[in-house]
C-alpha positions as CSV (number, residue, x, y, z in Angstrom):
1,M,114.4,56.4,29.3
2,V,115.6,54.1,32.1
3,E,118.1,55.9,34.3
4,K,121.5,54.1,34.1
5,V,123.8,53.6,37.1
6,P,127.3,55.0,36.4
7,I,130.4,53.0,37.0
8,R,133.6,54.0,38.8
9,T,137.1,52.7,38.9
10,V,138.0,50.6,42.0
11,F,141.4,51.2,43.5
12,D,143.3,48.8,45.7
13,N,145.0,49.7,49.0
14,S,148.1,50.8,47.2
15,G,146.1,53.3,45.0
16,N,146.3,51.2,41.9
17,P,143.3,50.7,39.7
18,S,141.9,47.2,40.2
19,G,138.6,47.2,38.3
20,L,135.3,48.9,37.7
21,A,132.1,49.0,39.8
22,E,128.8,50.7,39.9
23,F,128.4,53.8,42.0
24,Q,126.8,52.9,45.4
25,S,124.3,54.9,47.3
26,G,125.9,57.9,49.1
27,E,128.9,58.1,46.6
28,S,129.4,61.1,44.4
29,V,131.8,62.7,41.8
30,G,133.6,65.8,43.0
31,Y,133.4,69.0,41.0
32,I,137.1,68.6,40.0
33,H,136.2,65.5,38.0
34,G,133.1,67.0,36.5
35,G,130.6,66.2,39.2
36,T,128.9,68.1,41.9
37,G,130.2,66.3,45.0
38,L,126.5,65.8,46.0
39,S,124.8,62.4,46.6
40,V,121.2,63.6,46.9
41,L,118.9,66.0,45.3
42,G,118.1,69.2,47.1
43,A,114.7,70.1,48.6
44,N,111.9,72.0,46.8
45,N,113.0,75.5,45.6
46,Q,116.6,74.8,46.4
47,V,119.4,75.6,43.9
48,L,123.0,74.7,43.4
49,R,125.4,77.1,44.9
50,T,129.0,77.2,46.3
51,N,129.4,76.9,50.0
52,S,130.3,79.9,52.2
53,I,134.1,79.2,51.9
54,G,134.1,78.4,48.2
55,T,135.3,74.8,48.5
56,A,132.3,72.8,47.3
57,I,128.9,72.9,45.6
58,E,125.8,72.5,47.8
59,W,122.1,72.7,47.7
60,G,120.6,75.8,49.3
61,T,118.2,78.6,49.1
62,I,118.9,82.1,47.8
63,N,118.0,84.9,50.2
64,L,116.0,87.3,48.1
65,N,116.3,90.2,50.6
66,P,117.1,92.9,48.1
67,Y,119.5,94.7,50.4
68,Q,121.7,91.7,51.0
69,L,121.4,90.5,47.4
70,V,122.6,93.8,46.2
71,A,125.6,93.5,48.5
72,N,126.4,89.8,47.7
73,S,124.8,88.7,44.5
74,R,127.4,90.1,42.2
75,S,130.3,88.4,44.0
76,E,128.4,85.1,44.3
77,L,127.4,85.2,40.7
78,A,130.9,85.8,39.6
79,N,132.2,82.9,41.8
80,T,129.4,80.6,40.5
81,N,130.1,81.5,36.8
82,A,133.8,80.9,37.4
83,R,133.1,77.5,39.0
84,I,130.7,76.6,36.2
85,N,133.4,77.4,33.6
86,L,135.8,75.3,35.6
87,L,133.3,72.5,35.8
88,N,132.7,72.5,32.0
89,T,136.5,72.4,31.5
90,N,136.9,69.6,34.1
91,L,134.0,67.7,32.5
92,L,135.6,67.7,29.1
93,S,138.9,66.8,30.6
94,T,137.4,64.1,32.7
95,N,135.4,62.6,29.8
96,N,138.6,62.3,27.8
97,S,140.5,60.9,30.8
98,I,137.7,58.4,31.4
99,R,137.8,57.2,27.8
100,S,141.6,56.9,27.8
101,Y,141.6,55.3,31.2
102,I,138.9,52.7,30.2
103,D,140.9,51.8,27.1
104,S,144.1,51.5,29.1
105,S,142.3,49.5,31.9
106,I,140.8,47.0,29.4
107,A,144.2,46.5,27.9
108,D,145.8,45.9,31.2
109,I,143.0,43.6,32.3
110,V,143.5,41.5,29.1
111,G,147.3,41.4,29.4
112,A,147.5,40.7,33.1
113,A,144.2,39.2,34.0
114,P,143.7,37.6,37.3
115,E,143.1,33.9,37.6
116,T,139.3,34.3,37.4
117,L,139.6,36.5,34.4
118,D,142.4,35.0,32.5
119,T,140.2,33.7,29.7
120,L,138.0,35.4,27.1
121,N,135.0,33.5,28.4
122,E,135.6,34.7,31.9
123,L,136.2,38.2,30.6
124,A,133.1,37.9,28.5
125,A,131.1,36.7,31.5
126,A,132.6,39.5,33.5
127,I,131.2,42.0,31.0
128,N,127.9,40.2,30.9
129,D,128.7,38.7,27.5
130,D,128.2,42.1,26.0
131,S,130.0,42.3,22.7
132,S,129.5,46.0,22.6
133,F,130.6,46.6,26.2
134,N,132.8,49.6,25.2
135,S,129.8,51.1,23.5
136,T,127.6,50.3,26.4
137,I,130.0,51.8,28.8
138,S,130.5,54.9,26.6
139,A,126.8,55.2,26.2
140,L,126.3,55.0,30.0
141,I,129.1,57.5,30.5
142,N,127.6,59.8,27.9
143,S,124.2,59.4,29.4
144,N,125.5,60.3,32.8
145,L,127.4,63.1,31.2
146,A,124.3,64.3,29.5
147,N,122.5,64.1,32.8
148,T,125.3,66.1,34.4
149,N,125.2,68.7,31.6
150,F,121.5,68.8,31.9
151,R,121.8,69.6,35.6
152,I,124.5,72.2,34.8
153,D,122.2,73.8,32.2
154,L,119.4,73.7,34.8
155,V,121.7,75.4,37.3
156,N,122.6,78.0,34.6
157,N,118.9,78.6,33.9
158,N,118.1,78.8,37.6
159,L,121.0,81.3,38.0
160,T,119.8,83.3,35.1
161,S,116.2,83.3,36.3
162,T,117.4,84.1,39.8
163,N,119.6,86.9,38.6
164,T,116.7,88.3,36.5
165,S,114.4,88.1,39.6
166,I,116.9,89.7,41.8
167,R,117.4,92.6,39.3
168,T,113.6,93.0,39.0
169,L,113.1,92.9,42.7
170,V,116.0,95.3,43.4
171,A,114.7,97.7,40.7
172,S,111.2,97.5,42.1
173,N,112.3,98.0,45.7
174,L,114.7,100.8,44.7
175,A,111.8,102.6,42.9
176,N,109.6,102.1,46.0
177,T,112.4,103.3,48.2
178,N,113.0,106.4,46.1
179,S,109.3,107.1,46.1
180,Y,109.2,106.7,49.9
181,I,112.2,109.0,50.3
182,A,110.6,111.6,48.1
183,N,107.4,111.4,50.2
184,V,109.4,111.7,53.4
185,Q,111.3,114.6,52.0
186,S,108.1,116.3,51.0
187,D,106.7,115.8,54.5
188,V,109.9,117.1,56.0
189,D,109.8,120.2,53.8
190,A,106.1,120.8,54.6
191,N,106.8,120.3,58.4
192,E,109.8,122.6,58.2
193,A,107.7,125.3,56.6
194,T,105.0,124.9,59.2
195,E,107.5,124.9,62.0
196,R,109.2,128.0,60.6
197,A,105.9,129.8,60.4
198,A,105.0,128.7,63.9
199,L,108.4,129.9,65.1
200,A,107.9,133.3,63.4
201,N,104.4,133.6,65.1
202,T,105.9,132.6,68.4
203,N,108.7,135.1,68.1
204,A,106.2,137.8,67.1
205,Y,104.0,136.8,70.1
206,I,107.0,136.9,72.4
207,A,108.0,140.3,71.1
208,T,104.6,141.7,72.4
209,K,105.4,140.4,76.0
210,A,107.3,142.2,78.7
211,D,110.4,140.8,80.2
212,I,110.1,138.9,83.5
213,E,112.9,141.1,85.1
214,S,112.2,144.8,85.3
215,P,109.4,144.8,82.7
216,T,108.1,148.0,81.0
217,F,104.3,147.8,80.4
218,T,102.4,149.7,77.8
219,G,98.7,150.2,77.2
220,T,96.4,149.3,80.1
221,P,98.0,146.3,81.9
222,A,95.9,144.4,84.4
223,A,96.8,142.5,87.6
224,P,95.0,140.6,90.4
225,T,93.7,143.1,93.0
226,P,95.2,142.2,96.5
227,N,92.8,142.0,99.5
228,S,92.5,145.1,101.6
229,G,95.3,145.3,104.2
230,T,97.8,143.2,102.1
231,N,101.4,144.1,103.0
232,T,103.5,142.1,100.6
233,T,105.5,142.6,97.4
234,Q,102.4,141.9,95.3
235,I,101.5,144.5,92.7
236,A,99.1,147.2,94.0
237,T,96.4,147.9,91.4
238,T,94.5,151.2,91.2
239,A,91.5,149.4,92.7
240,F,93.6,148.3,95.7
241,V,95.0,151.9,96.2
242,R,91.6,153.4,96.0
243,T,90.2,150.9,98.5
244,E,93.1,151.6,100.9
245,I,92.5,155.4,100.5
246,A,88.8,155.0,101.1
247,N,89.5,152.9,104.2
248,L,91.8,155.7,105.4
249,I,89.3,158.5,104.8
250,D,86.5,156.3,106.1
251,S,83.5,158.7,106.8
252,S,85.4,162.0,107.0
253,P,83.5,165.0,105.7
254,S,84.3,166.2,102.3
255,T,86.1,169.3,103.8
256,L,88.4,167.1,105.8
257,D,89.1,164.2,103.4
258,T,92.5,165.3,102.3
259,L,95.8,165.8,104.1
260,N,95.9,169.4,103.0
261,E,92.4,170.1,104.5
262,L,93.4,168.3,107.8
263,A,96.6,170.4,107.9
264,A,94.7,173.6,107.4
265,A,92.2,172.6,110.2
266,I,95.1,172.4,112.6
267,N,96.5,175.6,111.3
268,D,99.4,173.8,109.5
269,D,100.9,173.1,113.0
270,A,103.3,170.2,112.9
271,N,103.3,170.2,116.7
272,F,99.6,170.7,117.1
273,A,99.3,168.2,120.1
274,T,102.0,170.1,122.0
275,T,100.4,173.4,121.2
276,I,97.0,172.3,122.4
277,S,98.4,170.8,125.6
278,N,100.3,173.9,126.4
279,S,97.2,176.0,125.7
280,L,94.9,173.9,127.9
281,A,97.4,174.2,130.7
282,T,96.7,177.9,130.9
283,K,92.9,177.5,131.0
284,L,90.5,177.3,134.0
285,E,88.9,174.0,134.7
286,V,85.1,173.9,134.4
287,A,84.6,172.3,137.8
288,N,86.2,175.3,139.5
289,S,85.0,178.0,137.1
290,F,84.3,181.2,139.1
291,S,85.1,179.8,142.6
292,H,88.8,180.5,142.1
293,L,88.4,184.1,141.0
294,T,89.6,186.9,143.3
295,V,87.6,190.1,143.3
296,R,89.6,193.3,143.8
297,S,88.8,195.4,146.8
298,G,86.2,198.1,146.2
299,N,84.1,196.0,143.8
300,T,80.5,195.9,144.9
301,N,79.5,192.9,142.8
302,S,80.6,189.5,144.1
303,I,81.9,186.8,141.8
304,T,79.2,184.6,143.2
305,T,76.5,186.9,141.9
306,V,78.2,186.9,138.5
307,Q,78.4,183.1,138.6
308,E,74.7,182.7,139.5
309,N,73.4,185.3,137.1
310,V,75.5,184.4,133.9
311,P,74.3,181.4,132.0
312,L,77.6,179.7,131.3
313,N,76.5,177.5,128.4
314,A,74.8,180.4,126.7
315,A,77.8,182.6,127.1
316,V,80.0,180.0,125.4
317,V,77.6,179.7,122.5
318,A,77.0,183.5,122.2
319,N,80.7,184.3,122.3
320,P,82.6,182.9,119.5
321,D,85.9,183.6,121.2
322,G,85.2,180.8,123.7
323,H,85.3,183.0,126.9
324,L,83.1,184.9,129.3
325,A,83.4,188.7,129.5
326,I,82.7,189.8,133.0
327,V,82.9,193.4,134.1
328,I,83.5,193.9,137.8
329,G,84.0,197.4,139.1
330,G,84.5,198.7,135.6
331,V,87.2,196.1,134.9
332,T,86.4,193.4,132.2
333,Y,87.5,189.9,132.9
334,K,87.8,187.2,130.2
335,I,87.1,183.9,131.6
336,P,87.7,180.9,129.2
337,Y,85.0,178.3,129.4
338,F,85.0,174.7,128.0
339,L,82.4,172.0,128.4
């Protein structure tokens, strides 16, 4: 079927109808009068929709992001349905108005025709000698109206299909989201159980450890052994103590390797050095030995004879008291002797 060009009423500068004319390129019928207000078809995959402020119909794409669609689709669908209902009402009203207006306009044209249209021939020529001009016009209007209704039905079908697609997509994404949430929750539960077990093990492990401040050790604790001679706050192990004691004892004989044995060797004398010094002060020096002895009168043996005849070293060894016993004139003299 050949597509017909619709006609429109022409108004003069005063707003009065002055005739009919075909629609020109770029002209459109507003939605109030049953049109869309659009002069061109939309691009591929575009659909009719109301604009963002709800004042006109426009071509556009529908964002199929499920999260945005869930938030906006119901409101937009309600607005679109309301406008489609208004469009259907306006189309019916406009169709009736157009029919009435055409009849009235033709009557006016015949009754007050201009000079170039004041005869039936001129009027016939003006309507292209079409004896069925009214039918032609009605058919053209009905054809355009049918095209408009077809486009509206197409819009309804697209809206229904889009709504179905949105519901399907939202349901699918919601199911995937719920499954993902369930998996995440399962992982969280498993990780929480693992972390709780790890925390329990950690707490049990910590309970076996001593405090950093003033710890109390049990069992057989070990520590690094300091080097010999270390004089710090480092822990002294038994190995370090034994090494220090061994260094202190060095090569002492087994009978003098304790403090008690050493104390007994000096007769438990806390002032042993003073005692020895005082004792030595009362002794005869080796260098002078017998030369300082004074022999009492009446003795026949001289000290020199005693000195020459007594082996001094032998006397020291033989006499455990550490002195020489010399009898001079019946008197025994004890002479201490030290090498």
